[in-house]
C-alpha positions as CSV (number, residue, x, y, z in Angstrom):
1,M,0.8,20.9,6.7
2,T,-1.4,21.3,9.7
3,P,0.4,20.9,13.0
4,S,-1.8,18.1,14.4
5,N,-1.6,14.4,13.6
6,D,-5.2,13.5,14.4
7,L,-6.3,9.9,14.7
8,Y,-9.1,8.4,12.6
9,C,-10.1,4.8,11.8
10,V,-12.5,2.5,10.1
11,M,-14.4,0.0,12.3
12,G,-16.0,-3.1,11.0
13,N,-16.2,-6.9,11.0
14,P,-14.7,-7.9,8.6
15,V,-12.4,-4.9,7.9
16,E,-9.1,-6.3,6.7
17,H,-10.0,-5.7,3.0
18,S,-10.8,-2.0,3.5
19,K,-9.2,0.5,1.2
20,S,-10.2,3.4,3.5
21,P,-6.7,3.9,5.1
22,W,-5.1,4.3,1.7
23,I,-7.9,6.6,0.5
24,H,-7.8,8.9,3.5
25,A,-4.0,9.0,3.5
26,R,-4.1,10.1,-0.1
27,F,-6.7,12.7,0.7
28,A,-4.6,14.1,3.5
29,E,-1.5,14.2,1.2
30,L,-3.3,16.0,-1.6
31,T,-5.0,18.5,0.8
32,G,-2.0,19.2,3.1
33,Q,-3.7,17.6,6.2
34,S,-1.8,15.7,8.8
35,L,-3.6,12.6,10.2
36,R,-3.3,8.9,11.0
37,Y,-6.0,6.5,9.8
38,E,-6.2,2.9,11.0
39,K,-8.3,-0.3,10.5
40,R,-10.0,-1.6,13.6
41,H,-11.5,-5.1,13.5
42,I,-14.3,-5.0,16.2
43,A,-15.9,-8.1,17.8
44,L,-19.6,-8.3,17.1
45,D,-20.6,-7.6,20.7
46,S,-18.0,-4.9,21.4
47,F,-18.9,-1.9,19.2
48,V,-19.8,0.6,21.9
49,S,-16.8,-0.3,24.1
50,A,-14.6,0.0,21.0
51,V,-15.9,3.5,20.2
52,N,-15.3,4.6,23.8
53,A,-11.8,3.1,23.8
54,F,-11.0,4.9,20.5
55,R,-12.2,8.2,21.9
56,A,-10.0,7.6,25.0
57,E,-7.0,7.2,22.7
58,G,-7.7,10.7,21.3
59,G,-9.6,9.5,18.2
60,R,-11.3,12.4,16.3
61,G,-13.6,10.3,14.1
62,C,-14.3,7.0,12.4
63,N,-15.9,5.4,9.5
64,I,-18.3,2.6,10.3
65,T,-18.8,-0.4,8.0
66,V,-20.8,-3.7,8.3
67,P,-22.4,-4.7,10.6
68,F,-22.3,-1.7,12.9
69,K,-24.1,1.1,11.0
70,F,-27.3,0.8,13.0
71,E,-25.3,0.7,16.3
72,A,-23.3,3.7,15.2
73,A,-26.5,5.8,14.8
74,A,-27.7,4.7,18.2
75,V,-24.5,5.6,20.1
76,A,-24.6,9.2,18.9
77,T,-25.5,12.3,21.0
78,Q,-26.2,14.4,17.8
79,T,-27.4,13.0,14.5
80,S,-27.6,14.6,11.0
81,E,-30.9,14.6,9.1
82,R,-29.7,12.0,6.7
83,A,-28.5,9.7,9.4
84,L,-31.8,10.2,11.2
85,L,-33.8,9.2,8.1
86,A,-31.5,6.2,7.4
87,Q,-31.5,5.2,11.1
88,A,-27.9,4.2,10.3
89,S,-24.5,5.9,10.3
90,N,-21.2,5.3,8.6
91,T,-19.4,8.4,9.9
92,L,-18.8,9.5,13.5
93,R,-17.1,12.7,14.6
94,F,-16.0,13.3,18.2
95,E,-16.0,16.8,19.7
96,G,-15.4,16.8,23.5
97,D,-18.2,14.8,25.0
98,A,-20.3,14.9,21.8
99,I,-20.6,12.0,19.3
100,L,-21.8,13.4,16.0
101,A,-23.3,10.8,13.6
102,D,-23.8,11.3,9.8
103,N,-24.3,9.0,6.8
104,T,-22.3,9.7,3.7
105,D,-23.1,6.5,1.8
106,G,-26.0,8.0,-0.1
107,V,-24.3,11.2,-1.3
108,G,-21.3,9.0,-2.2
109,L,-23.5,6.7,-4.3
110,V,-25.3,9.6,-6.1
111,N,-22.1,11.5,-6.8
112,D,-20.5,8.4,-8.3
113,I,-23.5,7.6,-10.5
114,Q,-24.1,11.1,-11.7
115,R,-20.7,12.7,-11.7
116,N,-18.3,9.8,-12.3
117,A,-20.5,7.4,-14.3
118,G,-22.3,10.3,-16.1
119,V,-25.8,8.9,-15.5
120,D,-28.4,11.6,-14.6
121,L,-30.9,10.1,-12.1
122,W,-33.6,12.7,-12.8
123,G,-36.8,11.0,-14.1
124,Q,-35.2,7.5,-14.2
125,R,-36.8,4.2,-13.1
126,V,-34.6,2.9,-10.2
127,L,-34.6,-0.5,-8.5
128,L,-33.0,-0.7,-5.1
129,I,-32.3,-4.2,-4.0
130,G,-32.0,-4.6,-0.2
131,A,-33.5,-2.9,2.9
132,G,-30.6,-3.2,5.4
133,G,-28.2,-0.5,6.5
134,A,-26.7,0.0,3.1
135,A,-30.0,0.6,1.4
136,A,-31.2,2.7,4.3
137,G,-28.2,4.9,3.9
138,V,-28.7,5.7,0.2
139,L,-32.5,5.9,-0.3
140,G,-32.8,9.5,1.0
141,P,-30.1,10.9,-1.3
142,L,-31.5,8.9,-4.2
143,L,-34.9,10.5,-3.7
144,Q,-33.2,13.9,-3.6
145,A,-31.8,13.2,-7.1
146,Q,-35.5,13.2,-8.3
147,P,-35.8,9.9,-10.2
148,G,-39.3,9.4,-11.5
149,H,-39.7,6.0,-9.8
150,I,-37.9,3.9,-7.2
151,T,-38.9,0.3,-6.3
152,V,-37.4,-1.2,-3.2
153,T,-37.2,-5.0,-3.0
154,N,-35.9,-7.2,-0.3
155,R,-35.9,-10.9,0.7
156,T,-38.0,-9.9,3.7
157,R,-40.6,-7.6,2.2
158,S,-41.7,-6.2,5.6
159,K,-38.2,-4.5,5.9
160,A,-38.6,-2.9,2.5
161,T,-42.1,-1.7,3.4
162,E,-40.8,-0.1,6.6
163,L,-38.0,1.6,4.8
164,V,-40.3,3.0,2.1
165,A,-42.8,4.2,4.7
166,R,-40.0,6.1,6.5
167,H,-39.1,7.9,3.2
168,A,-42.7,8.5,2.0
169,T,-42.7,12.2,2.8
170,L,-39.4,12.8,1.1
171,A,-40.6,10.9,-2.0
172,L,-43.7,13.1,-2.1
173,L,-41.6,16.3,-1.7
174,H,-39.4,15.3,-4.7
175,N,-42.3,14.0,-6.8
176,T,-40.9,10.4,-7.0
177,E,-43.1,7.3,-7.0
178,L,-41.8,5.0,-4.2
179,I,-43.1,1.5,-3.9
180,T,-42.1,-2.0,-2.8
181,Q,-42.3,-5.3,-4.7
182,D,-41.8,-8.9,-3.7
183,I,-38.3,-9.9,-4.8
184,C,-39.6,-13.2,-6.3
185,R,-42.3,-11.4,-8.3
186,L,-40.7,-8.2,-9.6
187,E,-42.5,-6.6,-12.5
188,G,-41.1,-4.0,-15.0
189,D,-37.7,-3.1,-16.1
190,F,-35.4,-0.3,-14.8
191,D,-32.9,2.2,-16.0
192,V,-30.7,1.9,-12.9
193,I,-30.4,-1.2,-10.7
194,I,-28.6,-0.9,-7.4
195,N,-27.6,-4.0,-5.4
196,A,-27.4,-2.9,-1.8
197,T,-27.5,-6.5,-0.4
198,A,-24.6,-8.5,1.1
199,S,-25.0,-11.2,-1.5
200,S,-21.9,-10.2,-3.4
201,L,-19.8,-10.1,-0.2
202,Q,-21.1,-13.5,0.8
203,G,-20.6,-15.1,-2.6
204,G,-24.3,-15.5,-3.1
205,S,-26.4,-15.7,-6.2
206,I,-27.7,-12.6,-8.1
207,P,-30.8,-11.6,-6.0
208,V,-33.0,-10.7,-9.0
209,T,-33.8,-12.0,-12.5
210,A,-32.4,-10.4,-15.6
211,S,-35.9,-9.3,-16.7
212,V,-35.5,-6.2,-14.5
213,L,-32.7,-4.9,-16.9
214,R,-33.4,-2.6,-19.8
215,P,-30.7,-2.8,-22.5
216,G,-28.0,-0.4,-21.5
217,A,-29.3,0.0,-17.9
218,L,-26.8,0.9,-15.3
219,A,-26.3,-2.2,-13.0
220,Y,-24.5,-1.0,-9.9
221,D,-23.2,-3.2,-7.1
222,M,-22.2,-1.4,-3.9
223,M,-19.4,-3.9,-3.4
224,Y,-16.2,-3.6,-5.3
225,G,-13.3,-5.8,-6.5
226,P,-13.7,-9.6,-6.5
227,A,-16.8,-9.4,-4.4
228,A,-18.6,-7.6,-7.2
229,A,-17.3,-9.7,-10.0
230,D,-20.3,-12.1,-10.4
231,F,-22.8,-9.2,-10.4
232,M,-20.7,-7.3,-12.9
233,T,-20.4,-10.4,-15.2
234,W,-24.2,-11.0,-14.9
235,A,-24.9,-7.4,-15.9
236,H,-22.5,-7.5,-18.9
237,E,-24.0,-10.8,-20.1
238,H,-27.5,-9.2,-20.2
239,S,-26.5,-6.1,-22.1
240,A,-26.4,-3.8,-19.1
241,S,-23.7,-1.4,-18.1
242,P,-22.0,-2.8,-15.0
243,R,-20.3,-0.6,-12.3
244,D,-18.9,-1.6,-9.0
245,G,-19.0,0.4,-5.8
246,L,-15.4,1.6,-5.7
247,G,-16.4,5.1,-6.8
248,M,-19.0,5.1,-4.0
249,L,-16.4,4.1,-1.5
250,V,-14.1,7.0,-2.5
251,E,-17.0,9.5,-2.8
252,Q,-18.5,8.7,0.6
253,A,-15.0,8.9,2.1
254,A,-14.6,12.3,0.5
255,E,-17.7,13.5,2.2
256,A,-16.5,12.1,5.6
257,F,-13.2,13.8,5.1
258,L,-15.0,17.1,4.5
259,I,-17.0,16.6,7.8
260,W,-13.8,15.9,9.7
261,R,-11.4,18.3,8.2
262,G,-13.5,21.0,6.6
263,V,-11.8,20.4,3.2
264,R,-13.2,18.6,0.2
265,P,-10.5,16.3,-1.3
266,P,-10.1,15.6,-5.1
267,S,-12.1,12.4,-5.1
268,L,-12.0,11.8,-8.9
269,Q,-8.2,11.8,-8.9
270,V,-8.0,9.5,-6.0
271,L,-10.6,7.1,-7.6
272,A,-8.5,7.0,-10.8
273,E,-5.4,6.2,-8.8
274,L,-7.1,3.5,-6.8
275,R,-8.6,1.8,-9.8
276,A,-5.2,1.8,-11.5
277,S,-3.5,0.3,-8.4
278,M,-6.1,-2.6,-8.3
279,K,-5.6,-3.7,-11.9
């Protein structure tokens, strides 16, 4: 074991449901790291003061969940390329006076889709639903996986247009067609559909029609557990292959753990254990 017992946390609102403390505790156990990891429920107007207070306690880093990912990017003194592109951060690391911001959501999603679900994104037609912090965090790594086409759709199309414009150079670099469509007038069907909206968390309706699904398409909700149940049922009823975001949660946590500790934990083992514990 390492001699330190460093402090980490997840900050969000809500945060009570978070599995991150269990995940990081298990990572630490399996990699011989000594750390404490807590949940911090943060008032909506208190994020910056909460970060400063956590640093004053000796905190070494934190995961950031809704609705603070944009604020987390803004509070940083140094920002990774992927967080700069997303303009959102889900991972902070503290080193002296420096606040280092990164975004591990996208690599977590891509790793879960390609490695854990066994779906190669290369050349595929992808639909990304949403243009908020969750979608912004994953679009760059999705493009780096080189699908043939990505459509971004959102209730407010101007947000999708802005997100696509920010990623246009990266899309060109990876030879991926990147467009927006109005969510009410979506055309075409897709191999991979990713719900990056908060509709599942809020108990809302499925944000798109079933016409977007090809038979056997991967229908992926970035939420997990009961929050993703309606989307998963919808996908199954329309001959798609449903998957929730539990694997993304574990994989993005593994990337954050690597950033903090310099050690990559066995994410697939921890995902299997977590799924078994939730049955």
